[in-house]
C-alpha positions as CSV (number, residue, x, y, z in Angstrom):
1,X,-65.7,39.0,178.4
2,X,-62.1,39.4,177.3
3,X,-59.7,42.2,176.6
4,X,-59.9,41.5,172.9
5,X,-63.7,41.5,172.8
6,X,-66.4,38.9,173.1
7,X,-65.9,35.3,172.1
8,X,-68.7,33.3,170.6
9,X,-69.2,29.6,169.9
10,X,-69.2,26.5,172.2
11,X,-67.2,26.1,175.3
12,X,-64.7,23.2,175.4
13,X,-67.1,21.3,177.6
14,X,-70.0,21.8,175.2
15,X,-67.9,20.8,172.3
16,X,-66.8,17.6,174.1
17,X,-70.3,16.8,175.1
18,X,-71.4,17.2,171.5
19,X,-69.1,14.4,170.3
20,X,-71.0,11.3,169.5
21,X,-69.4,8.0,170.5
22,X,-68.1,6.0,167.5
23,X,-70.4,3.3,166.2
24,X,-69.2,-0.2,167.2
25,X,-69.0,-2.6,164.3
26,X,-71.0,-5.4,165.9
27,X,-72.6,-6.5,162.6
28,X,-69.2,-7.4,161.1
29,X,-67.7,-10.9,161.5
30,X,-66.0,-11.6,164.9
31,X,-62.3,-10.7,164.9
32,X,-60.3,-10.8,168.2
33,X,-56.5,-10.6,167.9
34,X,-54.9,-12.4,170.9
35,X,-52.7,-10.2,173.2
36,X,-51.8,-13.1,175.5
37,X,-52.8,-16.6,176.6
38,X,-52.9,-17.6,180.3
39,X,-53.4,-20.9,182.1
40,X,-55.4,-20.3,185.2
41,X,-55.7,-23.1,187.8
42,X,-59.2,-24.6,188.2
43,X,-60.3,-22.7,185.1
44,X,-58.0,-23.7,182.2
45,X,-56.8,-21.9,179.1
46,X,-57.8,-18.2,178.9
47,X,-56.9,-16.2,175.8
48,X,-57.0,-12.4,176.2
49,X,-57.5,-9.7,173.7
50,X,-59.7,-6.8,172.4
51,X,-62.7,-7.4,170.3
52,X,-62.1,-5.5,167.0
53,X,-65.4,-6.4,165.2
54,X,-68.4,-8.6,165.8
55,X,-69.6,-10.1,169.1
56,X,-68.1,-12.8,171.4
57,X,-70.6,-14.8,173.5
58,X,-70.3,-17.8,175.8
59,X,-71.3,-20.9,174.0
60,X,-70.1,-19.8,170.5
61,X,-67.7,-21.8,168.5
62,X,-64.5,-19.9,167.7
63,X,-61.6,-20.8,165.4
64,X,-58.1,-19.4,165.9
65,X,-56.2,-18.5,162.7
66,X,-53.7,-19.3,161.4
67,X,-53.6,-22.5,163.5
68,X,-57.1,-23.5,162.5
69,X,-58.0,-24.7,166.1
70,X,-61.8,-24.7,166.8
71,X,-63.2,-24.7,170.3
72,X,-66.2,-23.6,172.3
73,X,-66.1,-20.4,174.5
74,X,-67.1,-21.4,178.0
75,X,-67.2,-17.9,179.5
76,X,-66.3,-14.3,178.8
77,X,-65.0,-11.9,181.4
78,X,-64.0,-8.2,181.6
79,X,-62.4,-6.8,184.7
80,X,-63.2,-10.0,186.7
81,X,-67.0,-9.7,185.8
82,X,-68.8,-12.3,183.6
83,X,-70.3,-10.9,180.4
84,X,-73.2,-12.2,178.3
85,X,-71.5,-10.7,175.3
86,X,-68.3,-8.7,174.4
87,X,-68.6,-6.0,171.8
88,X,-65.9,-4.1,169.8
89,X,-63.6,-2.1,172.1
90,X,-63.9,-4.6,175.0
91,X,-60.7,-6.0,176.4
92,X,-61.7,-9.5,177.5
93,X,-60.5,-12.8,178.7
94,X,-62.4,-15.9,177.6
95,X,-62.2,-19.5,178.8
96,X,-62.0,-22.1,176.0
97,X,-62.5,-25.9,176.1
98,X,-59.9,-28.6,175.4
99,X,-57.2,-26.2,174.1
100,X,-53.7,-26.1,175.7
101,X,-51.9,-22.8,176.4
102,X,-49.1,-24.1,174.1
103,X,-51.4,-24.4,171.1
104,X,-52.3,-20.6,171.1
105,X,-50.1,-17.6,170.9
106,X,-50.1,-13.8,170.7
107,X,-50.9,-12.7,167.2
108,X,-53.5,-15.4,166.5
109,X,-56.9,-14.1,165.5
110,X,-60.1,-15.6,167.0
111,X,-63.3,-15.5,164.9
112,X,-66.7,-17.3,164.6
113,X,-66.1,-20.7,163.1
114,X,-69.4,-20.5,161.2
115,X,-69.7,-16.9,160.1
116,X,-66.8,-15.7,157.9
117,X,-64.0,-17.4,159.9
118,X,-60.5,-15.8,159.8
119,X,-57.9,-17.6,157.8
120,X,-54.1,-17.5,157.5
121,X,-52.7,-16.1,154.3
122,X,-49.7,-17.5,152.4
123,X,-49.2,-14.1,150.8
124,X,-50.9,-10.7,150.5
125,X,-50.8,-7.5,148.6
126,X,-50.2,-4.2,150.5
127,X,-49.7,-0.5,149.8
128,X,-46.4,0.4,151.4
129,X,-45.1,3.9,152.1
130,X,-41.4,4.1,152.9
131,X,-41.2,6.9,155.5
132,X,-37.5,6.7,156.5
133,X,-35.1,4.0,155.3
134,X,-31.4,4.2,154.5
135,X,-30.6,3.1,150.9
136,X,-32.9,1.3,148.5
137,X,-35.4,-1.5,149.0
138,X,-35.6,-4.2,146.4
139,X,-37.4,-7.5,146.0
140,X,-36.3,-9.9,148.7
141,X,-36.2,-7.3,151.5
142,X,-37.7,-8.8,154.7
143,X,-39.0,-6.3,157.3
144,X,-40.8,-7.3,160.5
145,X,-44.5,-6.3,160.3
146,X,-46.8,-5.5,163.2
147,X,-50.4,-6.3,162.4
148,X,-52.7,-6.0,165.4
149,X,-50.8,-8.1,167.9
150,X,-48.9,-10.2,165.4
151,X,-45.1,-9.5,164.9
152,X,-43.8,-11.4,161.9
153,X,-41.1,-11.2,159.2
154,X,-42.6,-10.9,155.7
155,X,-40.6,-10.8,152.5
156,X,-41.1,-8.4,149.6
157,X,-41.8,-11.0,146.9
158,X,-42.5,-8.5,144.2
159,X,-42.7,-4.7,144.1
160,X,-45.5,-4.5,141.5
161,X,-45.7,-0.7,141.0
162,X,-44.7,2.7,142.4
163,X,-47.7,4.9,143.1
164,X,-48.3,8.6,143.8
165,X,-48.7,8.9,147.5
166,X,-51.6,11.4,147.2
167,X,-53.6,10.2,144.2
168,X,-52.8,6.5,144.3
169,X,-52.1,6.6,140.5
170,X,-49.4,4.3,139.1
171,X,-46.1,6.1,138.4
172,X,-43.9,3.2,137.4
173,X,-44.6,-0.5,136.7
174,X,-42.3,-3.2,138.2
175,X,-39.7,-0.8,139.7
176,X,-36.3,-2.4,140.5
177,X,-36.3,-0.6,143.9
178,X,-38.1,1.9,146.2
179,X,-36.6,4.4,148.6
180,X,-37.6,6.9,151.4
181,X,-40.7,8.9,150.4
182,X,-41.9,6.3,147.8
183,X,-45.3,4.6,147.9
184,X,-45.7,1.2,146.2
185,X,-48.0,-1.8,145.8
186,X,-46.0,-4.8,147.0
187,X,-46.8,-8.6,147.1
188,X,-45.5,-10.0,150.4
189,X,-45.0,-13.6,151.5
């Protein structure tokens, strides 16, 4: 009972309890961006990261992109406990066979070597929105991109088209430049 009158509806606790947990994309191919790689005495090389999609299990063969290194997963651990499998959302460390710490680095992506393995890309096309940038951006501009745990410089090879931010419809083909507030389809290398 309040001064303003009666309130109806759910309480905060009821509303929170009614939220369903998000579905974990376990059916998709394994993707695990590496956050770090450790060398642990008596164990060996232990890459660490969060499973984004798929399932990681001991015994499975993983490939690390873009280095294209394939190895077997010996064990998977989360919070110092061995797991029979790691699912999306799990932050895990996993022991790999015959791979040195120097061969792996933050930003690499682990995936199943047999089922849709991850691969490095020489170039890619992206929809870019310029939020706040002084001046104009033309072909040749080289920003540093953060994609999962990777942190890498990529060059604007070709600004293909300017698009409307809301509808996605093309507003200008092959623009000479883009500026703050613009959205564009860009080929990056």
